[in-house]
PDB file of N, CA, C, O and CB in Angstrom:
ATOM      1  N   UNK A   1      85.091  82.603 140.936  1.00  0.00           N
ATOM      2  CA  UNK A   1      85.004  81.291 141.452  1.00  0.00           C
ATOM      3  C   UNK A   1      84.529  80.979 139.484  1.00  0.00           C
ATOM      4  O   UNK A   1      84.064  81.528 138.486  1.00  0.00           O
ATOM      5  CB  UNK A   1      83.613  80.957 143.155  1.00  0.00           C
ATOM      6  N   UNK A   2      85.144  79.569 140.064  1.00  0.00           N
ATOM      7  CA  UNK A   2      85.337  78.552 139.255  1.00  0.00           C
ATOM      8  C   UNK A   2      84.413  76.833 138.926  1.00  0.00           C
ATOM      9  O   UNK A   2      84.269  75.950 139.770  1.00  0.00           O
ATOM     10  CB  UNK A   2      86.563  78.430 139.714  1.00  0.00           C
ATOM     11  N   UNK A   3      84.016  76.801 137.755  1.00  0.00           N
ATOM     12  CA  UNK A   3      83.661  75.247 138.261  1.00  0.00           C
ATOM     13  C   UNK A   3      84.245  74.947 138.094  1.00  0.00           C
ATOM     14  O   UNK A   3      85.245  75.146 137.405  1.00  0.00           O
ATOM     15  CB  UNK A   3      82.906  74.390 138.047  1.00  0.00           C
ATOM     16  N   UNK A   4      83.543  73.753 139.172  1.00  0.00           N
ATOM     17  CA  UNK A   4      84.738  72.666 140.181  1.00  0.00           C
ATOM     18  C   UNK A   4      85.796  73.428 141.033  1.00  0.00           C
ATOM     19  O   UNK A   4      86.625  72.631 141.473  1.00  0.00           O
ATOM     20  CB  UNK A   4      85.834  71.608 139.092  1.00  0.00           C
ATOM     21  N   UNK A   5      86.025  74.674 141.396  1.00  0.00           N
ATOM     22  CA  UNK A   5      86.693  74.563 142.378  1.00  0.00           C
ATOM     23  C   UNK A   5      85.942  74.657 143.810  1.00  0.00           C
ATOM     24  O   UNK A   5      84.939  75.238 144.225  1.00  0.00           O
ATOM     25  CB  UNK A   5      87.626  75.436 142.174  1.00  0.00           C
ATOM     26  N   UNK A   6      86.899  73.818 144.345  1.00  0.00           N
ATOM     27  CA  UNK A   6      86.601  72.649 145.650  1.00  0.00           C
ATOM     28  C   UNK A   6      85.796  73.540 146.926  1.00  0.00           C
ATOM     29  O   UNK A   6      84.691  73.107 147.250  1.00  0.00           O
ATOM     30  CB  UNK A   6      88.412  71.894 146.404  1.00  0.00           C
ATOM     31  N   UNK A   7      86.277  74.658 147.585  1.00  0.00           N
ATOM     32  CA  UNK A   7      86.333  75.558 148.437  1.00  0.00           C
ATOM     33  C   UNK A   7      85.733  77.850 147.706  1.00  0.00           C
ATOM     34  O   UNK A   7      86.213  78.984 147.728  1.00  0.00           O
ATOM     35  CB  UNK A   7      88.210  75.103 148.926  1.00  0.00           C
ATOM     36  N   UNK A   8      84.808  77.310 147.352  1.00  0.00           N
ATOM     37  CA  UNK A   8      84.438  78.668 146.896  1.00  0.00           C
ATOM     38  C   UNK A   8      85.016  79.695 147.889  1.00  0.00           C
ATOM     39  O   UNK A   8      85.042  79.228 149.028  1.00  0.00           O
ATOM     40  CB  UNK A   8      82.856  78.824 146.779  1.00  0.00           C
ATOM     41  N   UNK A   9      85.564  81.157 147.788  1.00  0.00           N
ATOM     42  CA  UNK A   9      85.697  82.328 148.433  1.00  0.00           C
ATOM     43  C   UNK A   9      86.193  83.135 147.944  1.00  0.00           C
ATOM     44  O   UNK A   9      86.965  83.082 146.986  1.00  0.00           O
ATOM     45  CB  UNK A   9      86.142  82.333 149.340  1.00  0.00           C
ATOM     46  N   UNK A  10      85.722  84.280 148.695  1.00  0.00           N
ATOM     47  CA  UNK A  10      86.115  85.447 148.322  1.00  0.00           C
ATOM     48  C   UNK A  10      87.571  86.001 149.921  1.00  0.00           C
ATOM     49  O   UNK A  10      87.391  85.751 151.113  1.00  0.00           O
ATOM     50  CB  UNK A  10      84.343  86.491 148.109  1.00  0.00           C
ATOM     51  N   UNK A  11      88.819  86.733 149.328  1.00  0.00           N
ATOM     52  CA  UNK A  11      89.854  86.832 149.789  1.00  0.00           C
ATOM     53  C   UNK A  11      90.149  88.677 149.827  1.00  0.00           C
ATOM     54  O   UNK A  11      89.937  89.300 148.786  1.00  0.00           O
ATOM     55  CB  UNK A  11      90.776  85.833 148.934  1.00  0.00           C
ATOM     56  N   UNK A  12      90.402  89.066 150.476  1.00  0.00           N
ATOM     57  CA  UNK A  12      91.097  90.282 150.359  1.00  0.00           C
ATOM     58  C   UNK A  12      92.000  90.281 151.420  1.00  0.00           C
ATOM     59  O   UNK A  12      91.898  89.823 152.558  1.00  0.00           O
ATOM     60  CB  UNK A  12      90.251  91.466 150.360  1.00  0.00           C
ATOM     61  N   UNK A  13      93.367  91.179 150.561  1.00  0.00           N
ATOM     62  CA  UNK A  13      94.625  90.667 151.352  1.00  0.00           C
ATOM     63  C   UNK A  13      95.405  91.991 150.892  1.00  0.00           C
ATOM     64  O   UNK A  13      95.866  92.448 149.846  1.00  0.00           O
ATOM     65  CB  UNK A  13      95.391  88.964 150.847  1.00  0.00           C
ATOM     66  N   UNK A  14      95.249  92.556 152.960  1.00  0.00           N
ATOM     67  CA  UNK A  14      95.790  94.091 152.631  1.00  0.00           C
ATOM     68  C   UNK A  14      97.786  94.171 153.179  1.00  0.00           C
ATOM     69  O   UNK A  14      98.084  94.297 154.366  1.00  0.00           O
ATOM     70  CB  UNK A  14      94.512  95.475 153.910  1.00  0.00           C
ATOM     71  N   UNK A  15      98.670  94.088 152.269  1.00  0.00           N
ATOM     72  CA  UNK A  15     100.147  94.289 153.394  1.00  0.00           C
ATOM     73  C   UNK A  15     100.082  95.669 153.423  1.00  0.00           C
ATOM     74  O   UNK A  15      99.407  96.522 152.846  1.00  0.00           O
ATOM     75  CB  UNK A  15     101.923  93.726 152.820  1.00  0.00           C
ATOM     76  N   UNK A  16     101.144  95.661 154.421  1.00  0.00           N
ATOM     77  CA  UNK A  16     101.494  96.723 155.328  1.00  0.00           C
ATOM     78  C   UNK A  16     102.346  96.519 156.291  1.00  0.00           C
ATOM     79  O   UNK A  16     103.332  95.784 156.338  1.00  0.00           O
ATOM     80  CB  UNK A  16     100.530  97.182 155.892  1.00  0.00           C
ATOM     81  N   UNK A  17     101.830  97.322 157.155  1.00  0.00           N
ATOM     82  CA  UNK A  17     102.758  97.400 158.641  1.00  0.00           C
ATOM     83  C   UNK A  17     102.675  96.324 159.453  1.00  0.00           C
ATOM     84  O   UNK A  17     103.383  95.590 160.141  1.00  0.00           O
ATOM     85  CB  UNK A  17     102.361  98.537 159.625  1.00  0.00           C
ATOM     86  N   UNK A  18     100.996  96.583 158.959  1.00  0.00           N
ATOM     87  CA  UNK A  18     100.165  95.023 160.415  1.00  0.00           C
ATOM     88  C   UNK A  18      99.092  94.114 158.867  1.00  0.00           C
ATOM     89  O   UNK A  18      97.863  94.039 158.878  1.00  0.00           O
ATOM     90  CB  UNK A  18      98.094  96.288 162.614  1.00  0.00           C
ATOM     91  N   UNK A  19      99.572  93.818 158.260  1.00  0.00           N
ATOM     92  CA  UNK A  19      99.457  92.518 156.699  1.00  0.00           C
ATOM     93  C   UNK A  19      98.494  91.646 157.518  1.00  0.00           C
ATOM     94  O   UNK A  19      98.759  91.065 158.570  1.00  0.00           O
ATOM     95  CB  UNK A  19     101.326  91.321 156.040  1.00  0.00           C
ATOM     96  N   UNK A  20      96.567  91.663 156.411  1.00  0.00           N
ATOM     97  CA  UNK A  20      95.295  91.698 157.470  1.00  0.00           C
ATOM     98  C   UNK A  20      94.942  90.415 155.775  1.00  0.00           C
ATOM     99  O   UNK A  20      95.306  90.667 154.627  1.00  0.00           O
ATOM    100  CB  UNK A  20      94.007  93.884 158.031  1.00  0.00           C
ATOM    101  N   UNK A  21      94.337  89.423 156.138  1.00  0.00           N
ATOM    102  CA  UNK A  21      94.040  87.916 155.538  1.00  0.00           C
ATOM    103  C   UNK A  21      92.834  87.721 155.719  1.00  0.00           C
ATOM    104  O   UNK A  21      92.538  87.081 156.728  1.00  0.00           O
ATOM    105  CB  UNK A  21      94.750  86.713 156.124  1.00  0.00           C
ATOM    106  N   UNK A  22      91.697  88.212 154.789  1.00  0.00           N
ATOM    107  CA  UNK A  22      90.043  87.351 155.023  1.00  0.00           C
ATOM    108  C   UNK A  22      89.839  87.043 154.630  1.00  0.00           C
ATOM    109  O   UNK A  22      90.053  87.691 153.605  1.00  0.00           O
ATOM    110  CB  UNK A  22      88.974  87.434 155.175  1.00  0.00           C
ATOM    111  N   UNK A  23      89.114  85.722 154.249  1.00  0.00           N
ATOM    112  CA  UNK A  23      88.557  84.871 153.895  1.00  0.00           C
ATOM    113  C   UNK A  23      86.817  84.241 154.063  1.00  0.00           C
ATOM    114  O   UNK A  23      86.192  83.600 154.908  1.00  0.00           O
ATOM    115  CB  UNK A  23      89.393  84.316 154.262  1.00  0.00           C
ATOM    116  N   UNK A  24      86.596  84.722 153.023  1.00  0.00           N
ATOM    117  CA  UNK A  24      84.928  84.693 153.058  1.00  0.00           C
ATOM    118  C   UNK A  24      84.647  83.338 152.433  1.00  0.00           C
ATOM    119  O   UNK A  24      85.196  83.062 151.367  1.00  0.00           O
ATOM    120  CB  UNK A  24      84.094  86.021 152.104  1.00  0.00           C
ATOM    121  N   UNK A  25      83.630  82.265 153.165  1.00  0.00           N
ATOM    122  CA  UNK A  25      83.329  81.370 151.712  1.00  0.00           C
ATOM    123  C   UNK A  25      82.642  81.625 151.318  1.00  0.00           C
ATOM    124  O   UNK A  25      81.936  82.556 151.706  1.00  0.00           O
ATOM    125  CB  UNK A  25      83.107  80.211 151.503  1.00  0.00           C
ATOM    126  N   UNK A  26      82.414  80.825 150.140  1.00  0.00           N
ATOM    127  CA  UNK A  26      80.762  81.796 149.461  1.00  0.00           C
ATOM    128  C   UNK A  26      80.481  80.752 148.683  1.00  0.00           C
ATOM    129  O   UNK A  26      80.982  79.696 149.068  1.00  0.00           O
ATOM    130  CB  UNK A  26      80.829  83.551 148.332  1.00  0.00           C
ATOM    131  N   UNK A  27      79.762  80.703 147.594  1.00  0.00           N
ATOM    132  CA  UNK A  27      79.048  80.830 146.842  1.00  0.00           C
ATOM    133  C   UNK A  27      79.827  80.311 145.390  1.00  0.00           C
ATOM    134  O   UNK A  27      80.843  80.855 144.959  1.00  0.00           O
ATOM    135  CB  UNK A  27      78.556  82.127 147.042  1.00  0.00           C
ATOM    136  N   UNK A  28      78.975  78.876 144.577  1.00  0.00           N
ATOM    137  CA  UNK A  28      80.115  79.251 143.258  1.00  0.00           C
ATOM    138  C   UNK A  28      78.342  80.157 142.778  1.00  0.00           C
ATOM    139  O   UNK A  28      77.253  80.321 143.328  1.00  0.00           O
ATOM    140  CB  UNK A  28      81.131  77.292 141.778  1.00  0.00           C
ATOM    141  N   UNK A  29      78.956  80.501 141.526  1.00  0.00           N
ATOM    142  CA  UNK A  29      78.337  81.927 140.489  1.00  0.00           C
ATOM    143  C   UNK A  29      77.193  81.233 139.354  1.00  0.00           C
ATOM    144  O   UNK A  29      76.490  81.683 138.449  1.00  0.00           O
ATOM    145  CB  UNK A  29      79.967  82.829 139.312  1.00  0.00           C
ATOM    146  N   UNK A  30      77.366  80.306 139.770  1.00  0.00           N
ATOM    147  CA  UNK A  30      76.446  79.923 139.063  1.00  0.00           C
ATOM    148  C   UNK A  30      75.159  79.390 139.580  1.00  0.00           C
ATOM    149  O   UNK A  30      74.129  79.199 138.933  1.00  0.00           O
ATOM    150  CB  UNK A  30      76.954  79.186 138.383  1.00  0.00           C
ATOM    151  N   UNK A  31      75.368  79.182 140.817  1.00  0.00           N
ATOM    152  CA  UNK A  31      74.725  79.093 141.974  1.00  0.00           C
ATOM    153  C   UNK A  31      74.092  80.705 142.215  1.00  0.00           C
ATOM    154  O   UNK A  31      73.019  81.153 142.617  1.00  0.00           O
ATOM    155  CB  UNK A  31      75.802  78.506 143.138  1.00  0.00           C
ATOM    156  N   UNK A  32      74.850  81.049 141.933  1.00  0.00           N
ATOM    157  CA  UNK A  32      73.850  82.473 142.493  1.00  0.00           C
ATOM    158  C   UNK A  32      73.855  83.831 141.789  1.00  0.00           C
ATOM    159  O   UNK A  32      74.135  84.975 142.146  1.00  0.00           O
ATOM    160  CB  UNK A  32      74.307  82.955 143.987  1.00  0.00           C
ATOM    161  N   UNK A  33      73.388  83.198 140.515  1.00  0.00           N
ATOM    162  CA  UNK A  33      73.159  84.010 139.508  1.00  0.00           C
ATOM    163  C   UNK A  33      71.521  83.264 139.552  1.00  0.00           C
ATOM    164  O   UNK A  33      70.464  83.881 139.686  1.00  0.00           O
ATOM    165  CB  UNK A  33      74.331  83.907 138.037  1.00  0.00           C
ATOM    166  N   UNK A  34      71.652  82.124 139.432  1.00  0.00           N
ATOM    167  CA  UNK A  34      69.880  81.481 140.121  1.00  0.00           C
ATOM    168  C   UNK A  34      69.132  82.394 140.934  1.00  0.00           C
ATOM    169  O   UNK A  34      68.120  83.072 140.759  1.00  0.00           O
ATOM    170  CB  UNK A  34      69.949  80.083 141.294  1.00  0.00           C
ATOM    171  N   UNK A  35      70.207  82.143 142.194  1.00  0.00           N
ATOM    172  CA  UNK A  35      69.326  82.219 143.185  1.00  0.00           C
ATOM    173  C   UNK A  35      69.170  83.551 143.582  1.00  0.00           C
ATOM    174  O   UNK A  35      68.621  83.848 144.643  1.00  0.00           O
ATOM    175  CB  UNK A  35      69.662  81.428 144.209  1.00  0.00           C
ATOM    176  N   UNK A  36      69.714  84.543 142.633  1.00  0.00           N
ATOM    177  CA  UNK A  36      69.311  86.222 141.611  1.00  0.00           C
ATOM    178  C   UNK A  36      67.846  85.730 141.360  1.00  0.00           C
ATOM    179  O   UNK A  36      66.899  85.525 142.120  1.00  0.00           O
ATOM    180  CB  UNK A  36      70.413  86.628 139.617  1.00  0.00           C
ATOM    181  N   UNK A  37      68.045  85.604 139.802  1.00  0.00           N
ATOM    182  CA  UNK A  37      66.905  85.074 139.421  1.00  0.00           C
ATOM    183  C   UNK A  37      65.556  84.520 139.656  1.00  0.00           C
ATOM    184  O   UNK A  37      64.513  84.412 139.010  1.00  0.00           O
ATOM    185  CB  UNK A  37      67.182  84.617 139.126  1.00  0.00           C
ATOM    186  N   UNK A  38      65.953  84.235 140.747  1.00  0.00           N
ATOM    187  CA  UNK A  38      64.484  83.123 141.200  1.00  0.00           C
ATOM    188  C   UNK A  38      64.604  84.023 142.520  1.00  0.00           C
ATOM    189  O   UNK A  38      64.151  83.190 143.306  1.00  0.00           O
ATOM    190  CB  UNK A  38      64.679  80.843 141.436  1.00  0.00           C
ATOM    191  N   UNK A  39      64.790  84.738 143.033  1.00  0.00           N
ATOM    192  CA  UNK A  39      64.652  85.402 143.825  1.00  0.00           C
ATOM    193  C   UNK A  39      64.101  86.993 143.888  1.00  0.00           C
ATOM    194  O   UNK A  39      63.681  87.623 144.859  1.00  0.00           O
ATOM    195  CB  UNK A  39      65.582  85.168 144.154  1.00  0.00           C
ATOM    196  N   UNK A  40      64.262  87.402 142.477  1.00  0.00           N
ATOM    197  CA  UNK A  40      63.488  88.298 141.443  1.00  0.00           C
ATOM    198  C   UNK A  40      62.850  88.227 141.189  1.00  0.00           C
ATOM    199  O   UNK A  40      62.271  89.313 141.205  1.00  0.00           O
ATOM    200  CB  UNK A  40      63.567  88.575 140.628  1.00  0.00           C
ATOM    201  N   UNK A  41      62.011  87.107 140.636  1.00  0.00           N
ATOM    202  CA  UNK A  41      60.021  86.720 140.585  1.00  0.00           C
ATOM    203  C   UNK A  41      59.309  87.428 140.771  1.00  0.00           C
ATOM    204  O   UNK A  41      58.677  88.096 139.952  1.00  0.00           O
ATOM    205  CB  UNK A  41      59.297  85.882 141.437  1.00  0.00           C
ATOM    206  N   UNK A  42      59.236  87.436 142.310  1.00  0.00           N
ATOM    207  CA  UNK A  42      58.107  88.015 142.658  1.00  0.00           C
ATOM    208  C   UNK A  42      58.426  90.123 142.256  1.00  0.00           C
ATOM    209  O   UNK A  42      57.377  90.740 142.066  1.00  0.00           O
ATOM    210  CB  UNK A  42      57.856  87.404 144.569  1.00  0.00           C
ATOM    211  N   UNK A  43      59.256  90.652 142.203  1.00  0.00           N
ATOM    212  CA  UNK A  43      59.637  91.955 142.249  1.00  0.00           C
ATOM    213  C   UNK A  43      59.090  92.049 140.168  1.00  0.00           C
ATOM    214  O   UNK A  43      58.447  92.885 139.534  1.00  0.00           O
ATOM    215  CB  UNK A  43      61.731  92.198 142.965  1.00  0.00           C
ATOM    216  N   UNK A  44      59.558  91.148 139.896  1.00  0.00           N
ATOM    217  CA  UNK A  44      59.271  90.907 138.694  1.00  0.00           C
ATOM    218  C   UNK A  44      57.225  91.004 138.137  1.00  0.00           C
ATOM    219  O   UNK A  44      56.480  91.836 137.621  1.00  0.00           O
ATOM    220  CB  UNK A  44      60.069  89.378 138.615  1.00  0.00           C
ATOM    221  N   UNK A  45      57.116  89.397 138.741  1.00  0.00           N
ATOM    222  CA  UNK A  45      55.458  89.686 138.813  1.00  0.00           C
ATOM    223  C   UNK A  45      54.708  90.726 139.815  1.00  0.00           C
ATOM    224  O   UNK A  45      53.588  90.363 140.176  1.00  0.00           O
ATOM    225  CB  UNK A  45      54.797  88.350 139.191  1.00  0.00           C
ATOM    226  N   UNK A  46      55.106  91.779 140.235  1.00  0.00           N
ATOM    227  CA  UNK A  46      54.906  93.027 140.066  1.00  0.00           C
ATOM    228  C   UNK A  46      55.288  94.146 139.765  1.00  0.00           C
ATOM    229  O   UNK A  46      55.267  95.139 140.493  1.00  0.00           O
ATOM    230  CB  UNK A  46      54.695  93.203 140.543  1.00  0.00           C
ATOM    231  N   UNK A  47      55.745  94.056 138.440  1.00  0.00           N
ATOM    232  CA  UNK A  47      56.339  95.537 137.970  1.00  0.00           C
ATOM    233  C   UNK A  47      55.673  95.201 136.765  1.00  0.00           C
ATOM    234  O   UNK A  47      55.607  94.172 136.092  1.00  0.00           O
ATOM    235  CB  UNK A  47      58.168  95.961 137.896  1.00  0.00           C
ATOM    236  N   UNK A  48      55.085  96.611 136.649  1.00  0.00           N
ATOM    237  CA  UNK A  48      54.431  96.838 135.807  1.00  0.00           C
ATOM    238  C   UNK A  48      54.284  96.525 134.486  1.00  0.00           C
ATOM    239  O   UNK A  48      55.459  96.652 134.142  1.00  0.00           O
ATOM    240  CB  UNK A  48      54.466  97.570 135.903  1.00  0.00           C
ATOM    241  N   UNK A  49      53.444  96.069 133.064  1.00  0.00           N
ATOM    242  CA  UNK A  49      52.932  95.482 131.863  1.00  0.00           C
ATOM    243  C   UNK A  49      54.714  96.307 131.006  1.00  0.00           C
ATOM    244  O   UNK A  49      54.841  97.478 131.362  1.00  0.00           O
ATOM    245  CB  UNK A  49      50.808  96.204 131.281  1.00  0.00           C
ATOM    246  N   UNK A  50      56.134  95.701 129.849  1.00  0.00           N
ATOM    247  CA  UNK A  50      56.495  96.107 129.339  1.00  0.00           C
ATOM    248  C   UNK A  50      58.459  95.537 129.920  1.00  0.00           C
ATOM    249  O   UNK A  50      59.055  94.976 130.840  1.00  0.00           O
ATOM    250  CB  UNK A  50      55.670  97.352 129.321  1.00  0.00           C
ATOM    251  N   UNK A  51      58.669  96.130 128.729  1.00  0.00           N
ATOM    252  CA  UNK A  51      60.080  95.815 128.934  1.00  0.00           C
ATOM    253  C   UNK A  51      60.776  97.082 130.517  1.00  0.00           C
ATOM    254  O   UNK A  51      61.064  98.278 130.547  1.00  0.00           O
ATOM    255  CB  UNK A  51      60.947  96.168 127.026  1.00  0.00           C
ATOM    256  N   UNK A  52      60.780  95.971 131.568  1.00  0.00           N
ATOM    257  CA  UNK A  52      61.753  97.078 133.116  1.00  0.00           C
ATOM    258  C   UNK A  52      63.513  96.413 132.597  1.00  0.00           C
ATOM    259  O   UNK A  52      64.117  95.937 131.636  1.00  0.00           O
ATOM    260  CB  UNK A  52      61.090  96.185 135.790  1.00  0.00           C
ATOM    261  N   UNK A  53      63.664  96.765 133.844  1.00  0.00           N
ATOM    262  CA  UNK A  53      64.905  97.075 133.786  1.00  0.00           C
ATOM    263  C   UNK A  53      66.107  96.939 134.950  1.00  0.00           C
ATOM    264  O   UNK A  53      66.830  97.936 134.952  1.00  0.00           O
ATOM    265  CB  UNK A  53      64.755  98.207 133.440  1.00  0.00           C
ATOM    266  N   UNK A  54      66.401  96.131 135.736  1.00  0.00           N
ATOM    267  CA  UNK A  54      66.708  96.013 137.577  1.00  0.00           C
ATOM    268  C   UNK A  54      66.903  96.893 137.814  1.00  0.00           C
ATOM    269  O   UNK A  54      66.776  97.108 139.019  1.00  0.00           O
ATOM    270  CB  UNK A  54      67.737  95.303 138.324  1.00  0.00           C
ATOM    271  N   UNK A  55      67.392  98.207 136.865  1.00  0.00           N
ATOM    272  CA  UNK A  55      67.523  99.338 138.469  1.00  0.00           C
ATOM    273  C   UNK A  55      66.523  99.609 138.190  1.00  0.00           C
ATOM    274  O   UNK A  55      66.965 100.709 137.862  1.00  0.00           O
ATOM    275  CB  UNK A  55      68.575 100.748 138.851  1.00  0.00           C
ATOM    276  N   UNK A  56      65.179  99.718 137.910  1.00  0.00           N
ATOM    277  CA  UNK A  56      63.242  99.824 137.985  1.00  0.00           C
ATOM    278  C   UNK A  56      62.765  98.563 139.272  1.00  0.00           C
ATOM    279  O   UNK A  56      61.855  98.675 140.093  1.00  0.00           O
ATOM    280  CB  UNK A  56      62.264  99.134 135.879  1.00  0.00           C
ATOM    281  N   UNK A  57      63.686  97.439 139.096  1.00  0.00           N
ATOM    282  CA  UNK A  57      63.140  97.030 140.476  1.00  0.00           C
ATOM    283  C   UNK A  57      63.654  97.113 141.767  1.00  0.00           C
ATOM    284  O   UNK A  57      64.743  97.673 141.890  1.00  0.00           O
ATOM    285  CB  UNK A  57      62.928  95.930 140.465  1.00  0.00           C
ATOM    286  N   UNK A  58      62.974  96.574 142.974  1.00  0.00           N
ATOM    287  CA  UNK A  58      63.217  96.656 143.968  1.00  0.00           C
ATOM    288  C   UNK A  58      64.817  95.846 144.036  1.00  0.00           C
ATOM    289  O   UNK A  58      65.334  95.094 143.210  1.00  0.00           O
ATOM    290  CB  UNK A  58      62.017  96.224 144.688  1.00  0.00           C
ATOM    291  N   UNK A  59      65.265  96.277 145.193  1.00  0.00           N
ATOM    292  CA  UNK A  59      67.139  95.666 145.209  1.00  0.00           C
ATOM    293  C   UNK A  59      66.097  94.069 146.010  1.00  0.00           C
ATOM    294  O   UNK A  59      65.133  93.993 146.772  1.00  0.00           O
ATOM    295  CB  UNK A  59      69.038  97.069 146.900  1.00  0.00           C
ATOM    296  N   UNK A  60      66.995  93.030 145.284  1.00  0.00           N
ATOM    297  CA  UNK A  60      66.604  91.739 145.275  1.00  0.00           C
ATOM    298  C   UNK A  60      66.961  91.653 146.011  1.00  0.00           C
ATOM    299  O   UNK A  60      67.350  92.685 146.556  1.00  0.00           O
ATOM    300  CB  UNK A  60      66.743  90.887 144.583  1.00  0.00           C
ATOM    301  N   UNK A  61      67.231  89.863 146.959  1.00  0.00           N
ATOM    302  CA  UNK A  61      67.673  89.538 148.371  1.00  0.00           C
ATOM    303  C   UNK A  61      66.823  88.169 148.546  1.00  0.00           C
ATOM    304  O   UNK A  61      66.077  87.308 148.080  1.00  0.00           O
ATOM    305  CB  UNK A  61      67.292  90.838 149.591  1.00  0.00           C
ATOM    306  N   UNK A  62      67.504  88.655 149.516  1.00  0.00           N
ATOM    307  CA  UNK A  62      66.999  86.627 149.889  1.00  0.00           C
ATOM    308  C   UNK A  62      65.934  86.677 150.268  1.00  0.00           C
ATOM    309  O   UNK A  62      65.303  87.456 150.983  1.00  0.00           O
ATOM    310  CB  UNK A  62      67.748  85.567 151.170  1.00  0.00           C
ATOM    311  N   UNK A  63      65.519  84.879 149.225  1.00  0.00           N
ATOM    312  CA  UNK A  63      63.718  84.652 150.014  1.00  0.00           C
ATOM    313  C   UNK A  63      63.560  84.146 151.657  1.00  0.00           C
ATOM    314  O   UNK A  63      63.125  83.030 151.943  1.00  0.00           O
ATOM    315  CB  UNK A  63      62.765  83.144 149.064  1.00  0.00           C
ATOM    316  N   UNK A  64      63.798  84.709 152.228  1.00  0.00           N
ATOM    317  CA  UNK A  64      64.301  83.956 154.253  1.00  0.00           C
ATOM    318  C   UNK A  64      63.433  83.246 154.117  1.00  0.00           C
ATOM    319  O   UNK A  64      63.689  82.358 154.930  1.00  0.00           O
ATOM    320  CB  UNK A  64      64.159  84.897 156.066  1.00  0.00           C
ATOM    321  N   UNK A  65      62.232  82.905 153.477  1.00  0.00           N
ATOM    322  CA  UNK A  65      60.955  82.527 154.421  1.00  0.00           C
ATOM    323  C   UNK A  65      60.406  81.652 153.421  1.00  0.00           C
ATOM    324  O   UNK A  65      60.470  81.977 152.235  1.00  0.00           O
ATOM    325  CB  UNK A  65      59.825  83.831 154.968  1.00  0.00           C
ATOM    326  N   UNK A  66      59.687  80.195 153.913  1.00  0.00           N
ATOM    327  CA  UNK A  66      58.809  79.740 153.694  1.00  0.00           C
ATOM    328  C   UNK A  66      58.048  79.855 152.402  1.00  0.00           C
ATOM    329  O   UNK A  66      56.996  80.439 152.663  1.00  0.00           O
ATOM    330  CB  UNK A  66      58.365  79.983 154.529  1.00  0.00           C
ATOM    331  N   UNK A  67      58.127  79.495 150.862  1.00  0.00           N
ATOM    332  CA  UNK A  67      56.635  80.208 150.122  1.00  0.00           C
ATOM    333  C   UNK A  67      55.767  79.404 150.713  1.00  0.00           C
ATOM    334  O   UNK A  67      55.447  78.816 151.746  1.00  0.00           O
ATOM    335  CB  UNK A  67      56.359  80.157 148.322  1.00  0.00           C
ATOM    336  N   UNK A  68      55.479  79.682 149.387  1.00  0.00           N
ATOM    337  CA  UNK A  68      53.364  78.768 149.892  1.00  0.00           C
ATOM    338  C   UNK A  68      53.994  78.257 148.510  1.00  0.00           C
ATOM    339  O   UNK A  68      54.736  78.479 147.553  1.00  0.00           O
ATOM    340  CB  UNK A  68      50.936  80.043 149.962  1.00  0.00           C
ATOM    341  N   UNK A  69      52.639  76.942 149.512  1.00  0.00           N
ATOM    342  CA  UNK A  69      52.734  75.663 147.928  1.00  0.00           C
ATOM    343  C   UNK A  69      51.456  75.413 147.496  1.00  0.00           C
ATOM    344  O   UNK A  69      50.453  75.309 148.202  1.00  0.00           O
ATOM    345  CB  UNK A  69      53.387  73.868 148.229  1.00  0.00           C
ATOM    346  N   UNK A  70      51.551  75.306 146.086  1.00  0.00           N
ATOM    347  CA  UNK A  70      50.004  75.641 145.256  1.00  0.00           C
ATOM    348  C   UNK A  70      48.972  74.574 145.877  1.00  0.00           C
ATOM    349  O   UNK A  70      47.801  74.555 145.497  1.00  0.00           O
ATOM    350  CB  UNK A  70      50.079  75.350 143.286  1.00  0.00           C
TER     351      UNK A  70
END
């Protein structure tokens, strides 16, 4: 996907005796990247001091809860 794309989507097209085409609405790459960074914050704060690779952190997933406000 690229900036300015009207309808972001991922497409899977299988050609064969019974062709299959599937389109999944998506999220623009920039918004998805920002979401991963924001959702990683709690895991980074819980990590030990020093340089930590993403592979050493728990898997990042969507924060589907209300975040406390200060």
